[in-house]
C-alpha positions, 0 to 999 in steps of 0.5 A, a space after each residue: 252973133 245972130 243967125 242972120 249975121 252968120 247966114 250973111 257971112 256964110 253967103 259971102 264966104 260961098 260967093 268968094 269960094 265960087 269965084 275962086 273955084 270957077 277961076 281955077 277950073 277955067 284957068 286949067 281948061 284955058 291952060 290945057 287949050 293953050 297947050 293944045 294950040 301950042 303943039 299944033 298952031 294950025 288948030 287955032 284957026 280951024 272952025 272946030 276949035 272956035 266951037 270947042 273953046 266956048 263949049 269947054 268954058 261952059 263945061 268948066 262953069 258947070 263943073 265948078 258949080 257942081 264941085 262948089 255945091 258938093 263942097 258946101 254941102 260937105 262943109 255944112 255937115 262937117 262943121 255942124 252948121 245946120 243949126 247956126 245958119 238959116 234953114 233956107 240956105 241949108 235946104 238949098 244945099 242939102 238936097 244936092 247930096 
């Protein structure tokens, strides 16, 4: 397998990982908001909740990206992928440590 093929495979794995981690974190945030709305039904019709929900989803996306970058950086070091995939990909994640 060539370096180019390994880089493509690595990028596909990163895309799938980002989707999974994003859905997981967003699901947790939505679940917590649902619990808060279930305990206080009047809260759902208030203006602050309509402002907080999109803000919390944005925070969830930022947290998911941060976790993703740190996890991918760790995986590159742990499995010694520095010499197996393209240096452009390595430099994208190594400076984030």
